[in-house]
Structure formats: structure tokens, C-alpha cells
LUMVO-550987 format. One record per residue: residue number from 1; x, y, z of N, C-alpha, C in turn. Coordinates in Angstrom, 3 decimals. Last residue first. Layout:
REM LUMVO-550987
   resi     n_east    n_north       n_up    ca_east   ca_north      ca_up     c_east    c_north       c_up
    NUM          X          Y          Z          X          Y          Z          X          Y          Z
...
REM end
This chain:
REM LUMVO-550987
   resi     n_east    n_north       n_up    ca_east   ca_north      ca_up     c_east    c_north       c_up
    171     15.218     48.167    -17.932     15.966     47.293    -17.070     17.251     46.744    -17.831
    170     13.991     51.373    -18.132     14.513     50.382    -18.800     15.162     49.565    -17.767
    169     10.638     52.592    -17.040     12.142     52.375    -16.771     12.521     51.251    -17.658
    168      8.288     54.948    -16.836      8.743     53.902    -17.689     10.169     53.804    -17.499
    167      5.688     55.893    -14.787      7.265     56.086    -15.028      7.607     54.861    -15.883
    166      3.038     57.871    -13.708      3.450     56.745    -14.597      4.934     57.068    -15.040
    165      2.328     58.971    -10.654      2.977     59.394    -11.895      3.504     58.074    -12.506
    164     -0.014     59.498     -8.094      0.692     58.552     -9.129      1.148     59.082    -10.335
    163     -1.633     60.718     -6.406     -0.183     61.153     -6.307      0.550     60.137     -7.281
    162     -4.191     59.524     -6.873     -4.018     60.992     -6.733     -2.570     61.418     -6.856
    161     -5.282     57.236     -8.841     -3.969     57.320     -7.823     -3.731     58.838     -7.856
    160     -7.445     57.816    -10.259     -7.493     56.763     -9.441     -6.366     56.840     -8.556
    159     -7.161     60.059    -12.074     -8.132     60.147    -11.041     -7.916     58.955     -9.994
    158     -5.685     59.672    -14.426     -4.956     60.299    -13.152     -5.835     60.397    -12.126
    157     -6.673     58.257    -16.556     -6.970     59.753    -16.512     -6.456     60.580    -15.213
    156     -5.706     55.902    -16.031     -5.013     56.610    -17.205     -5.497     58.000    -17.183
    155     -7.021     55.014    -13.839     -5.598     54.990    -13.770     -5.180     55.849    -14.810
    154     -9.769     55.318    -14.805     -9.277     55.990    -13.443     -7.732     56.054    -13.521
    153     -9.774     53.182    -16.674     -9.934     54.613    -17.138     -9.463     55.472    -16.015
    152     -9.421     50.817    -15.308     -8.303     51.111    -16.127     -8.521     52.721    -16.567
    151    -11.939     51.004    -13.636    -10.537     51.063    -13.054     -9.551     51.513    -14.060
    150    -13.721     50.748    -15.902    -13.737     51.885    -15.020    -12.246     52.078    -14.420
    149    -12.898     48.086    -16.734    -12.792     49.316    -17.670    -12.946     50.552    -16.809
    148    -13.425     46.716    -14.512    -11.958     46.805    -15.045    -11.960     47.857    -15.980
    147    -16.205     47.184    -14.117    -15.179     47.817    -13.050    -13.799     47.635    -13.614
    146    -18.592     48.198    -16.364    -17.475     47.149    -16.134    -16.477     47.701    -15.189
    145    -21.977     48.961    -15.343    -20.641     49.367    -15.871    -19.590     48.292    -15.612
    144    -24.362     48.322    -13.900    -24.418     48.612    -15.416    -22.882     49.047    -16.031
    143    -23.557     47.939    -11.453    -24.400     49.060    -11.605    -24.312     49.446    -12.939
    142    -21.285     45.966    -13.018    -21.516     46.431    -11.484    -22.360     47.810    -11.750
    141    -20.336     43.158    -14.648    -21.151     44.479    -14.697    -21.577     44.762    -13.136
    140    -17.389     41.722    -16.025    -18.213     41.937    -15.109    -19.330     43.178    -15.272
    139    -15.667     39.608    -17.658    -16.042     40.852    -17.927    -17.243     40.885    -17.059
    138    -12.823     37.756    -18.369    -13.654     38.326    -17.289    -14.239     39.578    -17.760
    137    -11.527     34.870    -19.890    -12.255     36.150    -20.175    -12.975     36.491    -18.713
    136     -9.010     32.812    -21.322     -9.654     33.512    -20.059    -10.403     34.808    -20.420
    135     -7.833     29.845    -22.622     -8.481     31.142    -22.844     -9.345     31.619    -21.747
    134     -4.579     28.323    -22.380     -5.925     28.526    -21.879     -6.441     29.929    -22.497
    133     -2.881     27.631    -25.529     -3.010     27.950    -24.190     -4.471     28.042    -23.708
    132     -3.299     27.466    -28.449     -2.493     26.348    -27.655     -2.831     26.606    -26.208
    131     -5.041     28.528    -30.749     -4.881     28.753    -29.624     -4.353     27.687    -28.736
    130     -4.995     29.167    -34.149     -4.629     28.391    -33.289     -4.152     29.019    -31.807
    129     -7.926     29.950    -36.080     -6.918     30.493    -35.281     -6.320     29.458    -34.409
    128    -10.022     28.622    -37.314     -8.709     28.278    -37.943     -7.619     29.041    -37.266
    127    -12.373     31.109    -36.616    -12.112     29.508    -36.935    -10.829     29.479    -37.746
    126    -11.176     33.727    -34.527    -11.588     33.141    -35.863    -11.569     31.680    -35.963
    125    -11.606     34.717    -31.377    -10.857     33.859    -32.043    -11.606     33.358    -33.366
    124    -11.924     37.053    -29.055    -12.436     36.802    -30.464    -11.733     35.903    -31.282
    123    -12.325     37.616    -25.736    -11.373     37.041    -26.674    -12.337     36.490    -27.796
    122    -13.487     40.793    -24.212    -13.760     39.327    -24.738    -12.614     38.920    -25.475
    121    -13.079     42.579    -21.005    -13.440     42.390    -22.504    -13.444     40.928    -22.942
    120    -12.135     42.553    -18.612    -12.827     43.685    -18.851    -13.085     43.836    -20.490
    119     -9.559     40.774    -19.653    -10.072     41.255    -18.393    -10.701     42.554    -18.741
    118     -8.527     38.166    -21.620     -9.251     39.581    -21.775    -10.010     40.010    -20.516
    117     -5.893     36.085    -22.471     -6.850     36.816    -21.603     -7.306     38.197    -21.842
    116     -4.409     33.221    -23.421     -4.777     34.423    -24.054     -5.947     34.890    -22.748
    115     -1.217     31.291    -23.035     -2.550     31.809    -22.509     -2.973     33.013    -22.989
    114      0.693     30.508    -26.090      0.351     30.530    -24.473     -1.130     31.063    -24.185
    113      0.743     30.524    -28.765      1.389     29.507    -27.893      0.753     29.320    -26.464
    112     -1.223     31.382    -31.414     -0.948     31.716    -29.927     -0.415     30.600    -29.176
    111     -1.175     32.185    -34.687     -0.752     31.179    -33.670     -0.441     31.831    -32.353
    110     -3.440     32.855    -37.313     -2.704     33.109    -36.189     -2.238     32.103    -35.373
    109     -5.251     31.528    -38.873     -4.051     31.424    -39.313     -3.044     31.993    -38.395
    108     -7.885     33.983    -38.417     -7.594     32.737    -38.755     -6.036     32.490    -39.300
    107     -6.993     36.221    -35.597     -7.430     36.135    -37.003     -7.046     34.544    -37.421
    106     -8.257     37.345    -32.704     -7.049     36.576    -33.337     -7.785     36.033    -34.563
    105     -8.370     39.965    -30.297     -8.802     39.403    -31.698     -7.742     38.616    -32.459
    104     -9.228     40.877    -27.044     -8.430     40.147    -27.946     -8.985     39.748    -29.220
    103    -10.371     44.148    -25.739    -10.701     42.621    -26.424     -9.581     42.320    -27.047
    102    -10.020     45.642    -22.563    -10.290     45.727    -23.982    -10.318     44.246    -24.432
    101     -8.992     45.678    -19.966     -9.981     46.694    -20.520    -10.160     46.871    -21.901
    100     -6.116     44.261    -20.938     -6.663     44.783    -19.624     -7.789     45.969    -20.000
     99     -5.233     41.648    -22.600     -5.963     42.811    -22.726     -6.630     43.099    -21.472
     98     -2.552     39.624    -23.241     -3.453     39.995    -22.408     -4.117     41.302    -22.727
     97     -0.939     36.739    -24.167     -1.662     37.730    -24.690     -2.648     38.177    -23.773
     96      2.075     34.863    -23.528      0.869     35.387    -23.197      0.305     36.517    -23.898
     95      4.249     33.605    -25.865      3.961     33.488    -24.526      2.354     33.934    -24.305
     94      4.542     33.756    -28.645      5.137     32.528    -27.946      4.491     32.483    -26.709
     93      2.511     34.461    -31.349      2.866     34.791    -30.017      3.175     33.628    -29.142
     92      2.660     35.295    -34.731      2.739     34.172    -33.917      3.256     35.061    -32.530
     91      0.864     35.676    -37.790      1.498     36.105    -36.788      1.686     35.267    -35.649
     90     -1.025     34.632    -39.831      0.644     34.420    -40.097      1.404     35.159    -38.827
     89     -3.330     37.050    -39.136     -2.958     35.844    -39.945     -1.414     35.940    -39.967
     88     -2.701     39.186    -36.122     -3.178     38.860    -37.431     -2.802     37.547    -38.101
     87     -4.025     39.846    -33.248     -3.031     39.015    -33.668     -3.431     38.699    -35.193
     86     -4.867     42.773    -31.372     -5.066     42.021    -32.588     -3.909     41.176    -32.981
     85     -6.067     43.970    -28.481     -4.860     43.259    -28.948     -5.374     42.458    -30.323
     84     -7.098     47.193    -27.308     -7.258     45.840    -27.814     -5.996     45.169    -28.372
     83     -6.866     48.826    -24.178     -6.792     48.788    -25.361     -7.044     47.382    -25.932
     82     -6.032     49.149    -21.384     -7.187     50.057    -21.900     -7.105     50.134    -23.519
     81     -3.177     47.638    -22.119     -3.958     48.043    -21.061     -4.865     49.360    -21.616
     80     -2.053     44.866    -23.745     -2.686     46.198    -23.921     -3.376     46.494    -22.929
     79      0.733     42.788    -24.351     -0.293     43.426    -23.378     -0.836     44.656    -23.947
     78      2.428     39.698    -25.166      1.682     41.078    -25.747      0.694     41.432    -24.547
     77      5.552     38.235    -25.464      4.231     38.408    -24.639      3.689     39.777    -25.320
     76      7.265     37.507    -27.768      6.983     36.550    -26.714      5.637     36.782    -25.929
     75      6.370     37.416    -31.425      6.676     38.139    -30.139      6.348     37.413    -29.042
     74      6.925     37.578    -34.718      6.905     36.836    -33.634      7.202     37.596    -32.406
     73      5.221     38.396    -37.861      5.950     38.919    -36.726      5.842     37.808    -35.612
     72      3.675     37.619    -40.020      5.243     37.314    -40.154      5.897     37.891    -38.686
     71      1.302     40.012    -39.702      1.590     38.857    -40.501      3.128     38.748    -40.568
     70      1.468     41.930    -36.663      1.302     41.764    -38.029      1.639     40.437    -38.600
     69     -0.059     42.716    -33.725      0.896     41.822    -34.250      0.712     41.514    -35.646
     68     -1.064     45.695    -32.197     -1.466     44.857    -33.605     -0.200     44.135    -33.858
     67     -2.755     46.953    -29.492     -1.342     46.225    -30.058     -1.889     45.428    -31.289
     66     -3.820     50.309    -28.580     -4.015     48.821    -29.013     -2.751     48.398    -29.480
     65     -3.819     52.258    -25.550     -3.843     51.937    -26.929     -3.792     50.511    -27.339
     64     -2.969     52.610    -22.909     -3.988     53.320    -23.318     -3.999     53.558    -25.141
     63      0.057     51.215    -23.352     -0.746     51.740    -22.440     -1.810     52.580    -23.006
     62      1.264     48.083    -24.835      0.712     49.544    -25.271     -0.097     49.868    -23.861
     61      4.009     45.992    -25.476      3.177     46.742    -24.343      2.525     48.039    -24.916
     60      5.492     43.187    -26.375      4.864     44.552    -26.999      3.888     44.922    -25.852
     59      8.580     41.562    -25.545      7.277     41.992    -25.222      6.840     43.270    -26.107
     58     10.688     41.046    -27.685     10.467     40.257    -26.488      9.134     40.392    -26.100
     57     10.209     41.054    -31.134     10.415     41.791    -29.915      9.999     40.826    -28.776
     56     10.828     41.718    -34.525     10.751     40.759    -33.552     10.864     41.396    -32.188
     55      9.852     42.427    -37.735     10.243     42.806    -36.413     10.165     41.879    -35.444
     54      8.627     41.822    -39.985     10.313     41.493    -40.006     10.722     41.932    -38.603
     53      6.064     42.533    -39.583      6.249     41.166    -39.878      7.923     40.897    -39.535
     52      5.539     44.930    -36.832      5.622     44.543    -38.186      6.324     43.031    -38.433
     51      3.531     45.677    -34.343      4.715     44.857    -34.497      4.769     44.262    -35.857
     50      2.138     48.718    -33.550      2.308     47.693    -34.598      3.597     46.986    -34.476
     49      0.195     50.427    -31.063      1.526     49.816    -31.421      1.415     48.640    -32.423
     48     -1.652     53.339    -31.116     -1.570     51.924    -31.521     -0.115     51.318    -31.708
     47     -1.313     55.571    -28.333     -1.440     55.152    -29.702     -1.288     53.652    -29.978
     46     -0.816     55.858    -25.567     -1.735     56.773    -26.293     -1.792     56.522    -27.839
     45      2.182     54.457    -25.696      1.386     55.069    -24.885      0.438     56.078    -25.684
     44      4.403     51.459    -26.274      3.655     52.708    -26.687      2.559     53.147    -25.760
     43      7.113     49.356    -26.645      6.273     50.131    -25.815      5.738     51.411    -26.565
     42      8.905     46.428    -27.140      8.300     47.582    -27.937      7.181     48.093    -26.786
     41     12.094     45.480    -25.584     10.562     45.362    -25.672     10.230     46.577    -26.546
     40     14.749     45.234    -25.526     14.202     44.485    -26.626     12.724     44.524    -26.737
     39     15.145     46.529    -22.998     15.627     47.158    -24.355     14.982     46.490    -25.593
     38     12.250     46.246    -21.138     13.519     45.921    -21.364     13.868     46.429    -22.828
     37     10.487     48.279    -18.668     10.357     47.434    -20.081     11.992     47.245    -20.225
     36      8.265     48.738    -16.004      9.614     48.352    -16.545      9.466     47.680    -17.958
     35      6.341     51.239    -14.787      6.216     50.082    -15.759      7.721     49.995    -16.118
     34      4.794     52.370    -11.697      5.869     52.240    -12.660      5.946     51.047    -13.587
     33      3.332     54.452     -9.447      3.172     53.556    -10.569      4.504     53.494    -11.478
     32      2.331     54.875     -6.196      3.485     54.743     -7.109      3.096     53.971     -8.072
     31      0.318     56.638     -3.930      0.451     55.437     -4.682      1.698     55.895     -5.759
     30     -1.058     58.311     -2.088      0.459     57.810     -1.825      0.699     56.716     -2.773
     29     -4.437     57.214     -2.360     -3.473     58.183     -2.006     -2.005     57.527     -1.983
     28     -7.033     56.471     -4.683     -5.930     56.030     -3.703     -4.926     56.963     -3.637
     27    -10.388     57.421     -5.154     -8.954     57.944     -5.225     -8.298     57.140     -4.128
     26    -13.188     56.831     -7.151    -12.447     56.519     -5.956    -11.122     56.861     -6.233
     25    -15.210     56.949     -9.204    -14.383     58.156     -8.844    -13.564     58.098     -7.468
     24    -16.756     55.026     -9.862    -15.502     55.081    -10.448    -14.671     56.219    -10.115
     23    -19.214     55.348     -8.669    -19.371     55.410    -10.021    -17.890     55.570    -10.680
     22    -19.288     55.004     -6.019    -18.949     56.283     -6.414    -18.826     56.356     -7.845
     21    -19.803     52.115     -5.537    -20.437     53.095     -4.828    -20.425     54.528     -5.497
     20    -18.088     50.750     -7.408    -19.600     50.582     -7.341    -20.537     51.734     -6.810
     19    -15.668     51.695     -6.262    -16.016     51.894     -7.702    -17.570     51.766     -7.879
     18    -15.676     50.366     -3.916    -15.498     51.874     -3.969    -16.083     52.224     -5.426
     17    -15.819     47.575     -4.699    -16.812     48.207     -3.815    -16.827     49.832     -3.960
     16    -13.090     47.487     -6.214    -14.570     47.385     -6.779    -15.779     47.835     -6.036
     15    -10.757     47.497     -5.008    -11.409     48.630     -5.390    -12.800     48.717     -5.900
     14    -10.208     44.896     -4.408    -10.292     45.954     -3.178    -11.015     47.223     -3.789
     13     -9.976     43.905     -7.157    -10.857     43.295     -5.947    -11.086     44.037     -4.837
     12     -7.910     45.379     -8.206     -9.369     45.526     -8.552    -10.420     45.025     -7.715
     11     -5.841     44.493     -6.849     -6.109     45.844     -6.639     -7.541     46.155     -6.934
     10     -5.811     41.857     -7.747     -5.977     41.853     -6.284     -6.437     43.336     -6.077
      9     -5.512     42.131    -10.340     -6.775     41.651     -9.914     -7.009     41.936     -8.513
      8     -2.965     43.250    -10.545     -4.119     43.987    -11.039     -5.452     43.518    -10.442
      7     -1.540     40.997     -9.650     -1.415     42.181     -8.887     -2.581     43.088     -9.295
      6     -2.134     39.255    -11.563     -2.433     38.728    -10.245     -2.502     40.196     -9.513
      5     -0.747     40.598    -13.902     -2.152     40.111    -13.961     -2.736     39.973    -12.276
      4      1.819     40.588    -12.926      1.286     41.701    -13.306     -0.175     41.448    -13.263
      3      2.469     37.919    -12.592      2.338     38.695    -11.496      1.674     39.999    -11.596
      2      2.337     37.124    -15.453      1.350     36.564    -14.574      1.387     37.366    -13.199
      1      4.755     38.460    -16.159      3.477     38.800    -16.666      2.365     38.351    -15.625
REM end
């Protein structure tokens, strides 16, 4: 998970000047995009992923959608790319919570054992929410626009990587 964040930030760092100059219409050529998921992971694309109370998962990942961890559910890591993460009261995340191009909402009574990060968004924690790890936020404005949100929008619209096909593989 940390390498995913570091890789994303490195690409964003190099892409930001182009995004600022052309309003986010930059294109990278000869790129390959793939996401690897395990059999115990929950994954969705273009819709809200809900992790129900009795349901357990190693990781919960949503591309172009939100992740909601419901009361009673326990998940190791949670990632939403161009979406929000909501951790409800009575839910628990053992590892990291990351929203790339979205916000993280943590309800009172929710427990986050690891780091919580919102890149291109904010972390909103209710009083009484238990955040045991670091809280990280990165929201920038370049020419009145957030480069993380622009970049995520370009990836999912197919414009950022001209030859990129998103491929989900099981490990």
C-alpha cells in the first residue's frame, strides 16, 4: 500500500507542471496500468463498495467509487481512487485508509489502527473517532484546480495514459 502511494506521488510530481500548463489534458504514452487484488480482497469499479458488518476482507479497493466500511466490519486496508472512504461507527480498519482524489470520513466510535491519508481531499474525523496512526492530508490548488483530482480524473477518463488499459489481476 505504501509503495502505491509513493508511486502515485512520484508520477503526480512529474505530471503537475503539465497539468498546470494544459488544464489536465496531458497524455503519457506507452503506459501500462494494472491493479493486483488477492482472492480475499473486495474490489469495485464505478460504484460504491460496501463492506458489511459480518463481512471481513483483507483489502477493500474502489476505483472511481466510494468505500463504506459498515458497523461491525473489520478490514485490513481500504483504498478509494477518485472516491471517498467512510468508516462507520463500530467499524474497524487494522491497516491504512487512503482516499486518492476524495475525502475520508470517520464516524464517532470507528477505530482506525493505522495511517489515514487523503490525497486531493480531507480527513474528517468525528469527535470520539479513534485514529491511532498518523493523519495525512494533501490538497493543492494549481491554477484553481487540485492536481490530484485532475490526475485521477485523467486516469479514469482514459486521457492521461493514451495506451493504458486498466487490468485487474488476482494473485
